[in-house]
C-alpha positions as CSV (number, residue, x, y, z in Angstrom):
1,M,114.6,-86.5,-104.9
2,L,112.9,-84.5,-102.1
3,N,112.7,-85.9,-98.6
4,K,111.2,-84.8,-95.3
5,T,113.3,-83.1,-92.7
6,E,112.7,-83.5,-88.9
7,K,110.8,-80.2,-89.0
8,A,108.4,-81.8,-91.6
9,R,108.1,-85.0,-89.6
10,A,107.1,-82.8,-86.5
11,E,104.6,-80.9,-88.6
12,L,102.9,-84.2,-89.7
13,Q,102.4,-85.3,-86.1
14,P,98.8,-85.0,-84.7
15,G,98.0,-81.6,-83.4
16,Q,100.8,-79.8,-85.4
17,R,99.1,-77.6,-88.0
18,Q,101.4,-74.9,-89.3
19,L,101.0,-75.6,-93.0
20,A,98.2,-75.5,-95.5
21,Q,96.6,-78.8,-96.6
22,R,98.3,-78.9,-100.0
23,E,101.7,-78.4,-98.3
24,R,101.0,-81.2,-95.8
25,A,100.0,-83.4,-98.7
26,L,103.2,-82.8,-100.5
27,L,105.1,-83.5,-97.4
28,L,103.4,-86.8,-97.0
29,M,104.3,-87.9,-100.6
30,A,108.0,-86.6,-100.3
31,D,109.8,-89.9,-99.4
32,G,113.2,-89.5,-101.0
33,R,112.1,-92.2,-103.6
34,K,109.6,-90.3,-105.9
35,A,111.0,-88.3,-108.8
36,D,110.8,-84.6,-108.3
37,A,108.8,-84.2,-111.6
38,E,106.1,-86.5,-110.0
39,L,105.9,-84.2,-107.0
40,F,106.0,-81.0,-109.1
41,A,103.0,-82.2,-111.3
42,L,100.7,-82.3,-108.3
43,F,98.0,-79.8,-107.5
44,E,97.3,-78.8,-111.1
45,G,101.0,-77.9,-111.6
46,Q,101.5,-75.9,-108.4
47,G,103.6,-78.7,-106.8
48,R,106.8,-77.0,-107.9
49,D,106.0,-73.7,-106.2
50,L,104.8,-75.6,-103.1
51,A,107.9,-77.7,-102.9
52,A,110.2,-74.6,-103.4
53,G,108.5,-72.9,-100.4
54,L,108.8,-76.1,-98.3
55,L,112.5,-76.3,-99.3
56,A,113.1,-72.6,-98.5
57,R,111.5,-73.0,-95.0
58,G,113.4,-76.2,-94.1
59,Y,110.5,-78.8,-94.4
60,L,112.1,-80.6,-97.4
61,V,115.7,-81.4,-98.4
62,D,116.9,-82.1,-101.9
63,E,118.7,-85.5,-101.7
64,S,119.3,-85.7,-105.5
65,P,122.7,-87.2,-106.2
66,E,125.3,-84.6,-106.9
67,P,126.3,-84.3,-110.6
68,A,130.0,-85.3,-111.3
69,P,132.2,-82.3,-111.0
70,A,133.5,-80.9,-114.2
71,P,137.3,-81.3,-114.8
72,P,139.1,-78.2,-113.7
73,A,139.8,-75.7,-116.5
74,R,143.4,-75.0,-117.1
75,N,144.9,-71.6,-116.9
76,L,141.7,-70.0,-115.6
77,Q,141.5,-68.1,-112.4
78,A,138.9,-69.4,-110.0
79,P,135.9,-67.1,-109.5
80,A,135.5,-65.4,-106.1
81,V,132.8,-67.2,-104.2
82,S,130.6,-65.6,-101.5
83,A,130.5,-67.5,-98.3
84,D,126.7,-67.0,-98.3
85,A,126.2,-68.3,-101.8
86,F,122.5,-69.2,-102.6
87,S,121.9,-72.4,-104.4
88,G,118.1,-72.8,-104.2
89,P,115.5,-72.1,-106.8
90,R,115.0,-68.5,-107.9
91,S,111.2,-68.1,-108.0
92,M,108.4,-65.9,-106.8
93,A,107.3,-68.8,-104.4
94,S,110.7,-68.9,-102.8
95,A,110.8,-65.1,-102.3
96,R,107.2,-65.1,-101.0
97,M,108.0,-67.8,-98.5
98,F,111.1,-65.8,-97.4
99,L,108.9,-62.7,-96.8
100,F,106.4,-64.8,-94.9
101,D,109.1,-66.2,-92.7
102,L,110.5,-62.8,-92.3
103,S,107.1,-61.5,-91.0
104,E,107.0,-64.4,-88.5
105,R,110.5,-64.1,-87.2
106,M,111.2,-60.2,-87.3
107,F,107.7,-58.7,-86.8
108,A,105.5,-61.1,-84.9
109,P,107.5,-61.2,-81.7
110,R,107.6,-57.3,-81.6
111,D,104.4,-56.1,-83.2
112,K,101.7,-58.7,-83.9
113,A,99.5,-56.2,-85.8
114,L,102.3,-55.3,-88.1
115,A,103.2,-58.9,-88.8
116,Q,99.5,-59.7,-89.6
117,H,99.4,-56.6,-91.9
118,H,102.4,-57.9,-93.8
119,R,101.0,-61.4,-94.0
120,D,97.6,-60.1,-95.3
121,A,99.5,-57.9,-97.9
122,L,101.5,-60.9,-99.1
123,R,98.4,-62.9,-99.4
124,E,96.8,-60.3,-101.6
125,A,99.8,-59.8,-103.8
126,R,98.9,-61.9,-106.8
127,D,101.8,-61.0,-109.0
128,L,105.5,-60.3,-108.9
129,Q,105.1,-56.5,-108.8
130,G,102.6,-56.6,-106.0
131,M,104.9,-58.9,-104.0
132,L,107.8,-56.5,-104.6
133,V,105.7,-53.6,-103.4
134,V,105.0,-55.5,-100.1
135,G,108.7,-56.5,-99.8
136,R,109.7,-52.9,-100.1
137,A,107.3,-51.9,-97.3
138,M,108.7,-54.8,-95.2
139,M,112.2,-53.6,-95.7
140,A,111.3,-50.1,-94.7
141,D,109.9,-51.6,-91.5
142,V,113.0,-53.8,-90.9
143,E,115.1,-50.6,-91.3
144,R,113.0,-48.7,-88.7
145,L,113.0,-51.6,-86.2
146,A,116.5,-53.1,-86.7
147,G,118.5,-50.5,-88.7
148,S,119.8,-50.1,-92.3
149,E,122.5,-52.6,-92.1
150,R,120.0,-55.3,-91.1
151,A,117.6,-54.2,-93.9
152,D,120.4,-54.3,-96.5
153,S,121.4,-57.8,-95.4
154,I,117.9,-59.0,-95.7
155,S,117.3,-57.2,-99.1
156,E,120.4,-59.0,-100.4
157,R,119.1,-62.4,-99.4
158,L,115.7,-61.6,-100.9
159,A,117.5,-60.6,-104.2
160,R,119.0,-64.0,-104.3
161,L,115.5,-65.6,-104.2
162,L,113.8,-63.5,-106.7
163,P,113.5,-64.5,-110.3
164,E,116.1,-62.9,-112.6
165,S,113.3,-60.9,-114.3
166,A,112.5,-59.1,-111.1
167,L,116.1,-57.7,-110.9
168,E,116.1,-56.2,-114.3
169,T,115.6,-52.5,-114.4
170,P,112.9,-51.2,-116.7
């Protein structure tokens, strides 16, 4: 069950227009009572991608009840868990929203023209390969502006959002 966050409620106030019309419509319908499938079926099946983007940007929160934990396995060593484990959906939409957010947070305050260039390139990227090309260009600019350590950190986070198929080497 998807529900609005305070960020979403602020977006829906008069005069606050940061999101596209479809995203705002999905926010209006996300009330914590509708089944996810009902929201995902919206907008000719694009509701799932829209919801994933809104989740990734903090406009929605998934309030689905947690499944009951599995009983602990005996005599098995617990796997090492990263402190920064990603639990969201792996999708092109999530990765795209991450890159749009990166453009706003990293580039817009420093170089508005560069931020606009990356936003335009992301809008033109119609498939996964095109988006990956834009992502690599953005990582090069992150490295130039903030150093290789920062670019590596952001690249790792992006890799956790991309669909598994994007991580396979040809």
